[in-house]
VOGU-3710 file (C-alpha; in Angstrom, 3 decimals, decimal comma):
1> mvdpvypepd> 110,671/-54,923/-17,071  107,836/-54,195/-19,487  104,751/-52,427/-18,218  101,495/-54,311/-18,835  99,327/-53,090/-21,688  95,735/-53,112/-20,520  93,066/-53,836/-23,146  90,349/-51,441/-24,141  86,719/-52,626/-23,768  86,290/-53,130/-27,522
11> dlycvmytsg> 89,622/-54,902/-28,064  89,252/-58,472/-29,311  89,461/-61,045/-26,501  89,094/-64,173/-28,628  87,408/-65,728/-31,643  85,085/-68,513/-30,458  83,810/-70,787/-33,226  80,268/-72,142/-33,392  79,758/-75,910/-33,335  79,159/-76,160/-37,077
21> sggvpkgvri> 76,027/-78,280/-36,677  74,375/-76,245/-39,433  77,332/-76,149/-41,811  80,706/-74,381/-41,741  81,569/-73,104/-38,221  81,407/-69,323/-37,831  83,987/-67,382/-35,844  82,339/-65,284/-33,124  84,298/-62,119/-32,298  84,208/-61,647/-28,525
31> ahrnliagia> 85,519/-58,385/-27,079  86,831/-57,894/-23,541  83,656/-56,015/-22,610  81,568/-58,995/-23,800  83,470/-61,357/-21,507  83,366/-59,005/-18,503  79,640/-58,352/-18,974  78,959/-62,080/-19,245  80,910/-62,888/-16,075  79,247/-60,002/-14,225
41> glytcvsdcv> 75,834/-61,312/-15,251  76,665/-64,849/-14,132  78,112/-63,664/-10,836  75,003/-61,610/-10,114  72,990/-64,838/-10,327  75,265/-66,933/-8,074  77,049/-64,423/-5,812  75,012/-65,446/-2,766  75,965/-69,113/-3,029  79,628/-69,284/-4,162
51> thndvllayl> 82,847/-68,607/-2,240  86,593/-69,106/-2,635  86,130/-72,538/-1,002  84,086/-73,889/-3,913  85,474/-76,430/-6,383  84,310/-76,282/-10,010  84,391/-79,405/-12,190  85,193/-78,290/-15,741  84,470/-81,026/-18,251  83,031/-79,322/-21,333
61> plahvlemal> 85,399/-78,665/-24,270  87,636/-75,671/-23,631  86,458/-74,271/-26,976  82,883/-74,176/-25,612  81,746/-70,636/-24,793  79,933/-71,800/-21,639  83,093/-73,489/-20,373  85,133/-70,351/-21,053  82,653/-68,194/-19,135  82,434/-70,640/-16,203
71> enlgyyfgga> 86,202/-70,947/-15,820  86,645/-67,177/-15,811  83,802/-66,928/-13,307  85,632/-69,416/-11,072  88,816/-67,368/-11,261  86,801/-64,254/-10,424  85,322/-65,558/-7,163  88,543/-67,393/-6,288  87,449/-71,032/-6,424  89,473/-74,040/-7,546
81> vgygnprtls> 88,967/-75,606/-10,988  89,429/-79,315/-11,730  89,342/-80,750/-15,241  87,374/-83,857/-16,197  85,843/-85,482/-19,248  82,160/-86,102/-20,112  83,026/-89,751/-20,808  84,586/-90,384/-17,372  82,383/-88,365/-15,017  80,751/-91,195/-13,051
91> dtsvrscagd> 81,989/-94,501/-11,663  79,830/-96,357/-14,174  81,738/-94,699/-17,034  85,186/-96,036/-16,095  86,801/-99,300/-15,071  89,126/-100,001/-12,141  89,131/-96,408/-10,897  86,854/-93,707/-9,556  84,959/-91,347/-11,825  85,899/-87,678/-12,063
101> mrelaptlmp> 83,043/-86,588/-9,786  83,981/-88,935/-6,953  87,694/-88,160/-7,285  87,359/-84,357/-7,297  84,239/-84,051/-5,102  83,144/-80,784/-6,743  80,749/-78,353/-5,144  79,872/-76,812/-8,526  79,144/-78,758/-11,681  77,375/-76,692/-14,342
111> gvpqvyetir> 76,703/-78,476/-17,598  74,388/-79,451/-20,398  71,291/-81,725/-20,262  72,889/-84,660/-22,088  75,551/-85,049/-19,389  72,979/-85,015/-16,594  70,930/-87,552/-18,541  73,959/-89,865/-18,682  74,356/-89,587/-14,904  70,653/-90,280/-14,368
121> kgvmtrlnas> 70,845/-93,387/-16,526  73,809/-94,631/-14,497  71,783/-94,296/-11,297  68,745/-95,947/-12,892  70,836/-98,879/-14,109  71,880/-99,619/-10,536  68,336/-99,211/-9,245  66,869/-101,520/-11,871  69,245/-104,285/-10,807  67,324/-104,680/-7,528
131> vllrtlfwra> 63,557/-104,532/-6,994  64,066/-103,913/-3,263  66,542/-101,085/-3,829  64,352/-99,494/-6,496  61,258/-99,587/-4,275  63,169/-98,169/-1,298  64,680/-95,390/-3,408  61,432/-94,116/-4,934  59,492/-94,313/-1,681  62,244/-92,379/0,059
141> fayksfmvkh> 62,325/-89,893/-2,811  58,582/-89,261/-2,537  58,796/-88,986/1,254  61,706/-86,542/1,126  59,956/-84,413/-1,509  56,931/-84,199/0,788  59,054/-83,195/3,801  61,004/-80,562/1,864  57,818/-79,107/0,362  56,196/-78,772/3,792
151> klsgacllds> 59,436/-77,709/5,545  59,468/-80,728/7,872  62,592/-81,947/9,655  64,238/-85,295/8,962  64,854/-84,964/5,233  68,632/-84,953/5,722  68,435/-88,348/7,458  67,245/-89,899/4,205  70,306/-88,467/2,449  72,648/-90,574/4,551
161> ivfgkvhemt> 70,483/-93,705/4,626  69,094/-93,931/1,082  70,746/-91,359/-1,172  74,295/-91,702/0,143  75,439/-93,853/-2,785  74,134/-91,303/-5,277  75,965/-88,527/-3,418  79,150/-90,577/-3,489  78,875/-91,199/-7,203  78,156/-87,599/-8,147
171> ggrirflfng> 80,610/-86,247/-5,267  53,081/-69,799/-27,093  56,012/-69,406/-29,392  58,273/-66,390/-29,687  61,726/-65,573/-31,013  64,524/-64,467/-28,740  66,304/-61,140/-29,252  69,133/-59,972/-26,982  71,011/-56,767/-26,450  73,593/-55,652/-23,915
181> gavmlgyyen> 77,260/-55,653/-23,059  77,694/-59,424/-23,348  76,535/-59,630/-26,978  79,337/-60,339/-29,462  80,841/-57,825/-31,887  79,918/-59,978/-34,882  81,199/-62,962/-36,861  84,868/-63,059/-37,820  85,394/-62,097/-41,487  81,721/-62,868/-42,213
191> eeetrksfte> 79,812/-59,628/-42,697  76,835/-61,341/-44,348  76,106/-63,599/-41,352  76,695/-60,681/-38,995  74,167/-58,544/-40,870  71,582/-61,366/-40,890  72,027/-61,975/-37,155  71,219/-58,444/-35,973  68,182/-56,214/-36,339  68,650/-52,708/-37,721
201> dgwfktgdvg> 68,585/-51,248/-34,211  71,248/-53,642/-32,879  69,302/-56,543/-31,320  70,886/-59,984/-31,723  68,679/-62,744/-33,169  69,590/-65,847/-31,173  67,762/-68,238/-33,493  65,853/-69,780/-30,568  62,127/-70,422/-30,209  60,503/-70,174/-26,787
211> efdadghlrv> 57,257/-69,894/-24,891  55,979/-68,565/-21,574  54,889/-71,291/-19,162  51,980/-71,116/-16,707  54,189/-69,354/-14,134  55,256/-66,676/-16,600  58,771/-68,046/-17,068  60,312/-67,857/-20,528  61,386/-71,340/-21,631  63,558/-72,234/-24,623
221> idriknlvkl> 61,912/-74,897/-26,804  64,205/-75,288/-29,782  66,180/-73,612/-32,523  64,108/-71,938/-35,264  65,912/-74,058/-37,862  64,787/-77,204/-35,994  61,090/-76,299/-36,106  59,698/-78,581/-38,830  56,278/-78,489/-40,495  54,828/-81,967/-41,084
231> lsgeyvalek> 52,650/-83,109/-43,970  49,662/-82,737/-41,638  50,456/-79,038/-41,207  51,547/-79,350/-37,570  54,917/-78,067/-36,386  57,281/-80,154/-34,266  60,325/-78,910/-32,335  63,019/-81,516/-32,898  65,213/-80,731/-29,878  62,209/-80,737/-27,554
241> leaiyrgvqg> 61,319/-84,252/-28,713  64,916/-85,444/-28,537  65,225/-84,255/-24,936  62,324/-86,544/-24,000  63,360/-89,557/-26,078  66,971/-89,308/-24,897  65,768/-90,267/-21,430  64,747/-93,772/-22,530  66,775/-96,449/-20,776  68,978/-98,320/-23,242
251> imnvmvyads> 69,337/-95,374/-25,639  72,449/-93,209/-25,500  71,553/-90,594/-28,112  68,740/-89,860/-30,540  68,008/-87,674/-33,539  64,382/-87,111/-34,518  63,824/-86,864/-38,271  60,792/-85,091/-39,725  59,966/-83,356/-42,996  57,065/-81,759/-44,856
261> ehsppiavvm> 56,418/-84,846/-46,992  55,568/-87,159/-44,090  53,336/-86,820/-41,055  54,863/-88,922/-38,289  58,472/-88,235/-37,260  60,906/-91,121/-36,787  63,900/-91,645/-34,507  67,496/-92,418/-35,427  69,137/-93,767/-32,267  72,505/-94,740/-30,881
271> pnetsllhma> 71,747/-97,595/-28,475  73,510/-98,650/-25,322  75,464/-101,527/-26,847  75,632/-103,480/-23,581  71,856/-103,322/-23,105  71,239/-104,151/-26,760  73,562/-107,163/-26,640  71,850/-108,435/-23,490  68,457/-108,083/-25,177  69,682/-109,879/-28,306
281> remgidehvm> 71,096/-112,823/-26,359  67,870/-113,218/-24,385  65,932/-113,339/-27,671  68,428/-115,610/-29,426  69,393/-112,946/-31,978  72,867/-112,870/-33,527  74,764/-109,803/-32,294  75,981/-109,075/-35,830  72,416/-108,360/-37,022  70,839/-107,084/-33,807
291> hsdpriqeil> 70,785/-103,438/-34,966  68,561/-104,277/-37,923  66,467/-107,040/-36,347  62,735/-106,121/-36,544  61,985/-107,604/-33,113  64,533/-105,424/-31,355  63,458/-102,402/-33,392  59,865/-102,963/-32,313  60,810/-103,162/-28,628  62,905/-99,979/-28,668
301> lkylqaagkg> 60,217/-98,177/-30,673  57,619/-99,067/-28,033  59,954/-97,706/-25,335  60,262/-94,439/-27,261  56,529/-94,176/-27,861  55,783/-94,813/-24,191  58,259/-92,087/-23,221  56,665/-89,690/-25,701  53,161/-90,283/-24,407  54,363/-90,159/-20,813
311> gglssaevva> 56,135/-86,883/-21,559  52,908/-85,269/-22,720  53,697/-85,221/-26,442  50,879/-84,950/-28,953  50,169/-87,776/-31,389  51,991/-85,810/-34,103  55,132/-85,723/-31,938  55,276/-89,444/-31,108  57,757/-91,241/-33,364  56,343/-93,895/-35,686
321> givitpeewi> 59,565/-95,622/-36,724  63,147/-96,230/-35,674  66,620/-96,624/-37,169  69,175/-98,248/-34,837  72,721/-97,258/-35,776  75,644/-99,669/-35,239  78,302/-97,034/-34,482  79,077/-94,706/-31,609  78,262/-91,050/-32,230  81,531/-89,260/-31,561
331> parglvtttq> 83,128/-86,115/-33,048  85,801/-88,174/-34,820  83,074/-89,746/-36,973  81,382/-86,418/-37,611  78,011/-87,503/-36,199  78,227/-84,999/-33,340  80,257/-81,832/-32,916  83,025/-81,355/-30,352  80,368/-79,862/-28,051  78,231/-83,020/-28,491
341> klnrrvintr> 75,574/-81,323/-30,615  73,939/-83,501/-33,263  75,336/-83,049/-36,755  72,013/-83,630/-38,486  73,372/-83,173/-41,974  75,974/-85,937/-41,538  73,565/-88,319/-39,771  70,904/-87,760/-42,430  73,408/-88,406/-45,216  75,006/-91,477/-43,649
351> ykseiqgvlk> 71,692/-93,172/-42,870  69,661/-91,772/-45,758  68,589/-95,149/-47,171  67,605/-96,500/-43,736  65,636/-93,327/-42,925  63,775/-93,402/-46,236  62,985/-97,091/-45,753  61,463/-96,486/-42,320  59,489/-93,452/-43,550  57,815/-95,571/-46,229
361> na> 56,525/-97,999/-43,610  55,770/-95,492/-40,825
//
């Protein structure tokens, strides 16, 4: 029998690669102390509300650093882990069987905004199919919010009457610098990137831009590389805009394009093909040309602009044109990474002529 060899704090735990959205993926050298510090930090935040009886739904790629940290956290507090897929989470995402959420009935489901947006759209699709159901839902939602805010009894009754189906389905700008035990050792065999990513006194430059809100909370706005100066001199944060436009019903994904030679940004979108086909048939438009039909483009653009204005965007942040793509944005096509981040370089290259055409008319 061989005695176990315990690692030292600075021994390499793994090499976790970045998504590659900005070019060639970089290998991040993570030591055992980085992992332990990260798990300790996470557990400090959730220790009061997790137990060994909890069930964690793991559905992000296993090569995603958040997924790695969450799984190890689950093992630490003794919970069960079930594996799902972002494409099969809800009942509306699959046919002839239950979605991963209903099947597993998780008590914990950490994730990324795009996944939650997909779930929200699934709920909204069902609500929009019935005026009565939609009215009942939003009135109940407002009433429950009021009762919870004022600590009144009876809110749980609405859960069983109105929100039961949803429960069944789901079962000023600054740069960020970090230091501490959870920060990586550096990039694998890439001394230049490692040197550029740290200050001289050891602080890690995350590459994020943020601001303090009215309550004093620090909020991430975007990546520094995604902060674009327009021809008008104003700056726009691409990911901030995309988070708002991605919530438009009928649109599955969106990339906002902007540069210093044009003032208004435009949107490159992946539509919900079912919704688009329904719209085309109602308007008598051939499905083979519906992605480039000006009438459909105008309708979707108005939806985006309404969402932008409703989301409090300035006039410089409201898109002035749209490109509707005919293909699904999946990692196999290179349009998004394995962690579902936009691959802007590939999208810009593939739809360069369409983007330039829209910019001329925007």
